[in-house]
SELUMTOR-284628 format. One record per residue (C-alpha): residue number from 1; residue in three letters; x, y, z. Coordinates in nm, 3 decimals, padded with zeros to 5 digits. Layout:
BEGIN
nr:rest:c1:c2:c3
NUM:ALA:X:Y:Z
...
//
This chain:
BEGIN
nr:rest:c1:c2:c3
1:MET:03.367:04.211:-02.642
2:ARG:03.294:03.896:-02.845
3:TYR:03.317:03.695:-02.522
4:PHE:03.069:03.922:-02.342
5:LYS:02.829:03.914:-02.641
6:PHE:02.843:03.535:-02.637
7:LEU:02.782:03.527:-02.262
8:PHE:02.490:03.767:-02.297
9:LEU:02.330:03.552:-02.571
10:ALA:02.377:03.237:-02.362
11:VAL:02.208:03.396:-02.060
12:LEU:01.929:03.529:-02.282
13:LEU:01.867:03.189:-02.439
14:ALA:01.870:03.020:-02.098
15:ALA:01.617:03.272:-01.969
16:CYS:01.394:03.216:-02.270
17:LYS:01.417:02.841:-02.228
18:GLY:01.335:02.879:-01.859
19:ARG:01.026:03.085:-01.941
20:GLN:00.921:02.828:-02.201
21:THR:00.964:02.546:-01.946
22:ALA:00.768:02.741:-01.685
23:ALA:00.493:02.808:-01.939
24:LEU:00.485:02.438:-02.026
25:LEU:00.452:02.343:-01.660
26:GLU:00.177:02.597:-01.607
27:ALA:-00.014:02.445:-01.899
28:GLY:-00.047:02.118:-01.712
29:ASP:-00.378:01.995:-01.572
30:SER:-00.347:01.867:-01.213
31:VAL:-00.532:01.551:-01.111
32:THR:-00.728:01.608:-00.791
33:PHE:-00.683:01.356:-00.513
34:LYS:-00.935:01.344:-00.232
35:TYR:-00.718:01.179:00.033
36:ALA:-00.373:01.079:-00.099
37:THR:-00.099:01.307:00.031
38:GLN:00.217:01.140:-00.102
39:LEU:00.121:01.150:-00.469
40:SER:00.071:01.431:-00.722
41:ILE:-00.012:01.391:-01.091
42:VAL:-00.019:01.653:-01.367
43:ARG:-00.135:01.591:-01.723
44:TYR:00.033:01.764:-02.016
45:ASP:-00.015:01.745:-02.389
46:GLY:00.128:01.406:-02.483
47:TYR:00.241:01.288:-02.141
48:THR:00.161:01.276:-01.768
49:VAL:00.397:01.342:-01.477
50:ALA:00.346:01.151:-01.151
51:SER:00.555:01.261:-00.852
52:LEU:00.591:01.051:-00.538
53:LYS:00.690:01.229:-00.219
54:ASN:00.956:01.072:-00.002
55:PRO:00.761:00.967:00.311
56:TRP:01.080:00.952:00.518
57:LYS:01.239:01.283:00.408
58:GLU:01.006:01.579:00.418
59:GLY:01.023:01.803:00.115
60:MET:01.209:01.543:-00.095
61:THR:01.086:01.346:-00.395
62:LEU:01.101:00.967:-00.384
63:HIS:01.047:00.920:-00.757
64:ARG:00.911:01.102:-01.060
65:TYR:00.751:00.918:-01.351
66:VAL:00.674:01.045:-01.698
67:LEU:00.391:00.842:-01.851
68:VAL:00.382:00.850:-02.230
69:PRO:00.122:00.659:-02.436
70:SER:00.293:00.381:-02.631
71:ASP:00.108:00.472:-02.951
72:ARG:00.270:00.817:-02.963
73:ASP:00.621:00.937:-03.028
74:LEU:00.815:01.067:-02.731
75:PRO:00.744:01.440:-02.705
76:PRO:01.047:01.670:-02.718
77:HIS:01.174:01.838:-02.403
78:LEU:01.029:01.587:-02.157
79:PRO:01.090:01.675:-01.791
80:ASN:01.331:01.468:-01.584
81:GLY:01.189:01.140:-01.461
82:THR:01.156:00.770:-01.532
83:ILE:00.974:00.724:-01.862
84:ILE:00.702:00.457:-01.863
85:ARG:00.516:00.370:-02.179
86:THR:00.146:00.316:-02.112
87:PRO:-00.050:00.103:-02.096
88:VAL:00.193:-00.136:-01.929
89:GLY:00.173:-00.476:-02.095
90:ARG:00.415:-00.685:-01.888
91:ALA:00.507:-00.643:-01.522
92:VAL:00.711:-00.832:-01.265
93:MET:00.533:-00.801:-00.930
94:PHE:00.708:-00.814:-00.593
95:THR:00.389:-00.787:-00.382
96:THR:00.076:-00.997:-00.350
97:VAL:-00.151:-00.694:-00.303
98:HIS:-00.060:-00.552:-00.643
99:CYS:-00.112:-00.890:-00.807
100:ALA:-00.463:-00.892:-00.659
101:MET:-00.516:-00.535:-00.781
102:LEU:-00.434:-00.635:-01.140
103:MET:-00.687:-00.915:-01.117
104:GLU:-00.951:-00.661:-01.017
105:PHE:-00.853:-00.453:-01.317
106:GLY:-00.893:-00.761:-01.536
107:LYS:-00.525:-00.719:-01.623
108:GLN:-00.389:-01.037:-01.464
109:ASP:-00.235:-01.140:-01.795
110:CYS:00.007:-00.849:-01.750
111:ILE:00.177:-01.042:-01.468
112:SER:00.483:-01.190:-01.639
113:GLY:00.679:-01.268:-01.323
114:VAL:00.654:-01.263:-00.944
115:ALA:00.897:-01.250:-00.653
116:ASP:00.837:-01.410:-00.312
117:LEU:00.590:-01.660:-00.456
118:LYS:00.542:-01.825:-00.117
119:TYR:00.372:-01.509:00.008
120:ILE:00.133:-01.479:-00.287
121:LYS:-00.182:-01.669:-00.192
122:ILE:-00.364:-01.609:-00.519
123:PRO:-00.453:-01.944:-00.684
124:TRP:-00.444:-01.797:-01.035
125:VAL:-00.087:-01.678:-00.987
126:GLN:00.026:-02.001:-00.824
127:GLN:-00.121:-02.201:-01.113
128:GLY:00.034:-01.964:-01.364
129:VAL:00.379:-02.036:-01.223
130:LYS:00.314:-02.412:-01.238
131:ASP:00.196:-02.383:-01.600
132:GLY:00.496:-02.170:-01.697
133:ARG:00.289:-01.863:-01.788
134:ILE:00.442:-01.668:-01.500
135:SER:00.807:-01.675:-01.403
136:ASP:00.915:-01.719:-01.042
137:VAL:01.207:-01.475:-01.013
138:GLY:01.299:-01.584:-00.661
139:ASP:01.341:-01.399:-00.334
140:GLY:01.231:-01.036:-00.332
141:MET:01.546:-00.920:-00.155
142:SER:01.779:-01.100:-00.398
143:PRO:01.585:-01.191:-00.715
144:VAL:01.735:-01.376:-01.009
145:ILE:01.816:-01.087:-01.243
146:GLU:01.848:-01.310:-01.549
147:LYS:01.492:-01.439:-01.505
148:ILE:01.361:-01.083:-01.483
149:ILE:01.544:-00.979:-01.799
150:ASP:01.412:-01.287:-01.983
151:GLN:01.056:-01.172:-01.917
152:ARG:01.118:-00.836:-02.090
153:PRO:00.886:-00.654:-01.848
154:ASP:00.782:-00.293:-01.896
155:VAL:00.797:-00.226:-01.521
156:LEU:00.889:-00.377:-01.186
157:PHE:00.638:-00.329:-00.901
158:LEU:00.794:-00.326:-00.554
159:SER:00.757:-00.156:-00.218
160:PRO:01.028:00.077:-00.090
161:PHE:01.129:00.102:00.274
162:GLU:01.330:00.344:00.481
163:ASN:01.710:00.324:00.458
164:SER:01.692:00.041:00.203
165:GLY:02.011:00.158:00.033
166:GLY:01.855:00.126:-00.312
167:TYR:01.763:-00.178:-00.521
168:GLY:02.106:-00.310:-00.614
169:LYS:02.129:-00.480:-00.952
170:LEU:01.765:-00.405:-01.028
171:GLU:01.869:-00.045:-01.090
172:GLU:02.124:-00.154:-01.349
173:ILE:01.896:-00.340:-01.593
174:ASN:01.717:-00.031:-01.727
175:ILE:01.365:-00.145:-01.638
176:PRO:01.144:00.120:-01.470
177:ILE:01.086:00.051:-01.100
178:VAL:00.743:00.155:-00.973
179:GLU:00.790:00.229:-00.603
180:CYS:00.466:00.134:-00.429
181:ALA:00.480:00.361:-00.126
182:GLU:00.106:00.384:-00.065
183:TYR:00.141:00.197:00.264
184:MET:00.301:00.511:00.413
185:GLU:-00.013:00.719:00.364
186:PRO:-00.171:00.849:00.687
187:SER:-00.520:00.704:00.636
188:PRO:-00.682:00.393:00.485
189:LEU:-00.858:00.588:00.211
190:ALA:-00.542:00.781:00.124
191:ARG:-00.366:00.450:00.073
192:ALA:-00.653:00.305:-00.127
193:GLU:-00.663:00.608:-00.358
194:TRP:-00.329:00.510:-00.510
195:ILE:-00.526:00.258:-00.714
196:ARG:-00.609:00.552:-00.943
197:PHE:-00.240:00.601:-01.023
198:TYR:-00.193:00.232:-01.091
199:GLY:-00.499:00.239:-01.316
200:MET:-00.327:00.504:-01.529
201:LEU:-00.026:00.276:-01.571
202:PHE:-00.230:-00.017:-01.699
203:GLY:-00.475:00.173:-01.917
204:CYS:-00.779:00.118:-01.695
205:GLU:-00.812:00.456:-01.530
206:GLN:-01.192:00.461:-01.539
207:ARG:-01.212:00.115:-01.385
208:ALA:-00.974:00.219:-01.107
209:ASP:-01.164:00.543:-01.040
210:SER:-01.488:00.349:-01.019
211:LEU:-01.342:00.094:-00.776
212:PHE:-01.213:00.370:-00.552
213:HIS:-01.543:00.560:-00.561
214:VAL:-01.729:00.250:-00.437
215:THR:-01.470:00.195:-00.162
216:ASP:-01.483:00.558:-00.051
217:SER:-01.862:00.564:-00.037
218:SER:-01.881:00.236:00.154
219:TYR:-01.612:00.342:00.401
220:GLN:-01.782:00.673:00.478
221:SER:-02.117:00.501:00.533
222:LEU:-01.963:00.251:00.774
223:LYS:-01.776:00.528:00.956
224:ALA:-02.105:00.713:01.007
225:ILE:-02.265:00.395:01.143
226:ALA:-01.978:00.351:01.391
227:LYS:-02.044:00.698:01.530
228:THR:-02.387:00.581:01.650
229:ALA:-02.226:00.334:01.894
230:LYS:-02.276:00.413:02.262
231:LYS:-01.939:00.277:02.376
232:ASN:-01.582:00.309:02.254
233:PRO:-01.396:-00.007:02.358
234:SER:-01.017:-00.007:02.378
235:VAL:-00.837:-00.226:02.125
236:LEU:-00.506:-00.412:02.139
237:LEU:-00.360:-00.498:01.797
238:ASP:-00.140:-00.787:01.682
239:LYS:00.091:-01.002:01.896
240:ILE:00.455:-01.058:01.972
241:THR:00.692:-01.175:01.697
242:GLY:01.011:-01.319:01.836
243:SER:01.112:-01.074:02.108
244:VAL:00.932:-00.773:01.961
245:TRP:00.570:-00.662:01.944
246:TYR:00.499:-00.447:01.640
247:VAL:00.221:-00.208:01.743
248:PRO:00.052:-00.005:01.466
249:GLY:00.142:00.361:01.517
250:GLY:-00.124:00.617:01.601
251:LYS:-00.100:00.766:01.250
252:SER:-00.087:00.432:01.066
253:THR:-00.370:00.319:00.842
254:ILE:-00.471:00.044:01.089
255:GLY:-00.452:00.285:01.383
256:GLN:-00.673:00.530:01.196
257:MET:-00.919:00.255:01.107
258:VAL:-00.961:00.156:01.473
259:GLN:-01.063:00.515:01.547
260:ASP:-01.302:00.519:01.249
261:ALA:-01.459:00.200:01.385
262:GLY:-01.531:00.366:01.717
263:GLY:-01.245:00.202:01.903
264:ILE:-00.960:00.344:02.109
265:SER:-00.601:00.233:02.068
266:PRO:-00.370:00.265:02.371
267:TRP:-00.125:00.426:02.125
268:ILE:-00.374:00.676:01.984
269:ASP:-00.140:00.967:02.062
270:ASP:00.157:00.808:01.887
271:THR:00.278:00.998:01.579
272:HIS:00.425:00.709:01.375
273:SER:00.263:00.627:01.038
274:GLY:00.413:00.277:01.045
275:SER:00.461:00.021:01.320
276:VAL:00.634:00.076:01.652
277:SER:00.851:-00.207:01.789
278:LEU:00.806:-00.260:02.163
279:PRO:00.905:-00.524:02.418
280:PHE:00.630:-00.740:02.564
281:GLU:00.641:-00.563:02.901
282:ALA:00.576:-00.224:02.744
283:VAL:00.271:-00.355:02.558
284:LEU:00.137:-00.525:02.869
285:GLU:00.177:-00.208:03.072
286:LYS:-00.007:00.012:02.826
287:GLY:-00.247:-00.230:02.656
288:GLY:-00.301:-00.500:02.916
289:GLU:-00.651:-00.375:03.004
290:ALA:-00.773:-00.338:02.646
291:ASP:-01.130:-00.464:02.598
292:VAL:-01.071:-00.638:02.264
293:TRP:-00.764:-00.804:02.115
294:LEU:-00.729:-00.828:01.736
295:PHE:-00.426:-01.002:01.591
296:ARG:-00.298:-01.156:01.270
297:TYR:-00.119:-01.491:01.247
298:SER:-00.022:-01.756:00.997
299:GLY:-00.120:-02.123:01.036
300:ASP:-00.284:-02.420:00.870
301:HIS:-00.583:-02.403:01.108
302:ASP:-00.765:-02.156:01.333
303:ILE:-00.570:-02.089:01.649
304:THR:-00.722:-02.164:01.993
305:TYR:-00.671:-02.009:02.336
306:PRO:-00.448:-02.294:02.461
307:GLU:-00.232:-02.265:02.146
308:LEU:-00.211:-01.890:02.190
309:LEU:-00.097:-01.933:02.549
310:ALA:00.161:-02.190:02.441
311:ASP:00.296:-01.929:02.202
312:HIS:00.362:-01.690:02.494
313:HIS:00.262:-01.755:02.854
314:GLY:00.233:-01.381:02.921
315:TYR:-00.082:-01.352:02.710
316:SER:-00.288:-01.477:03.004
317:GLN:-00.226:-01.142:03.176
318:PHE:-00.430:-00.953:02.917
319:LYS:-00.788:-00.863:03.003
320:ALA:-00.911:-00.956:02.653
321:TRP:-00.757:-01.303:02.689
322:ARG:-00.921:-01.358:03.029
323:ASN:-01.261:-01.240:02.898
324:HIS:-01.233:-01.441:02.575
325:GLU:-01.245:-01.125:02.361
326:ALA:-00.958:-01.224:02.132
327:TYR:-01.008:-01.237:01.755
328:GLY:-00.758:-01.381:01.510
329:CYS:-00.704:-01.328:01.138
330:ASN:-00.531:-01.624:00.975
331:VAL:-00.351:-01.462:00.681
332:GLU:-00.256:-01.806:00.552
333:LEU:-00.618:-01.908:00.495
334:GLY:-00.770:-01.573:00.397
335:PRO:-00.698:-01.286:00.153
336:PHE:-00.621:-01.023:00.417
337:TYR:-00.307:-00.881:00.256
338:GLU:-00.448:-00.913:-00.095
339:GLU:-00.772:-00.723:-00.031
340:THR:-00.753:-00.479:00.258
341:PRO:-00.507:-00.218:00.122
342:PHE:-00.745:-00.120:-00.159
343:HIS:-01.067:-00.228:00.017
344:PRO:-01.030:-00.082:00.367
345:ASP:-01.408:-00.068:00.395
346:TRP:-01.418:-00.449:00.413
347:LEU:-01.180:-00.446:00.708
348:LEU:-01.363:-00.155:00.872
349:ASN:-01.680:-00.366:00.861
350:ASP:-01.495:-00.636:01.055
351:PHE:-01.379:-00.391:01.321
352:ILE:-01.721:-00.235:01.370
353:SER:-01.905:-00.567:01.388
354:ILE:-01.657:-00.694:01.650
355:LEU:-01.634:-00.376:01.859
356:HIS:-02.008:-00.301:01.843
357:PRO:-02.201:-00.629:01.817
358:GLU:-02.520:-00.442:01.902
359:ILE:-02.517:-00.264:01.564
360:GLU:-02.736:-00.448:01.317
361:GLY:-02.722:-00.470:00.939
362:LEU:-02.347:-00.522:00.902
363:ASN:-02.189:-00.800:00.701
364:PRO:-02.037:-01.083:00.908
365:PRO:-01.661:-01.048:00.969
366:ARG:-01.458:-01.135:00.661
367:TYR:-01.110:-01.169:00.812
368:PHE:-01.122:-01.192:01.191
369:LYS:-01.277:-01.476:01.389
370:ARG:-01.343:-01.506:01.760
371:LEU:-01.105:-01.761:01.906
372:PRO:-01.276:-02.089:02.000
//
């Protein structure tokens, strides 16, 4: 009988605790997102819970963060998740786009270290490494763990990818990893809206909300302008890399942006939210008659048609190459990767001005140039 009484009390206490937990969860105040689909945030008394959906496994959670202000004691009975004290004061950044974001926040001094320095084209960061203010922690795939630990960062900012197998030794040093999965969102504005979450981390939520509001308003205005165009030209994107051509999927942010600009992608019916790897022949068959060709490249000068043809002789078979309707974006000489994820309206302006030159009042292209 004593055993059954004990069991009964244990079940009763568990039920009470469950009801208390449920009541606590119900007391939360959800943050409303206008576009973002992979992110949910709920505020509670003394802390905030941010949940990231796993973009590759439907119904699964990629990561859950519990944000607790650093000037308060840790509340009792916190839910499961990675605890991050806010505002973040020191961060090691593995991506150039998030370095640029911190500069927009006015929080560039929070950058204590960077990985893959050769891909970060921000002069302030490059100079900071030379001056010793910022630590170069090496290659993003195999960083120098000791250098990261020496910086005593509050968080590590890096981008996850499918079937990565985890983060190796980075998971063993007890530093919160912020998984920047916004690039898997299905639309440009959904991706850009993640800036609001990052603003919460660095104590500049109002600044982040304001930046996104301006971007959203500008994007919607440009989208409405594109709808006034009389024609919808077909658009071929990017170019071959090695033996593979990575075509933006029909549900990718770039694919969506082409549609918003009044263009038609040959892969408009594709369901991928990332890129699709195809052989050259497959791209030629489906996109060979595209009216306009937009591609990104890396070089110390603007590429020309002869140089493009030397890169791959098959390019001459494309209609856009024959009609001199090819436009290149030199990511080495411009801030394409730094700016466009959180300012998709700037890139949309490029697309509209190129696809619909008859539309007046647009800013000149910022990233893409017609090949000489």
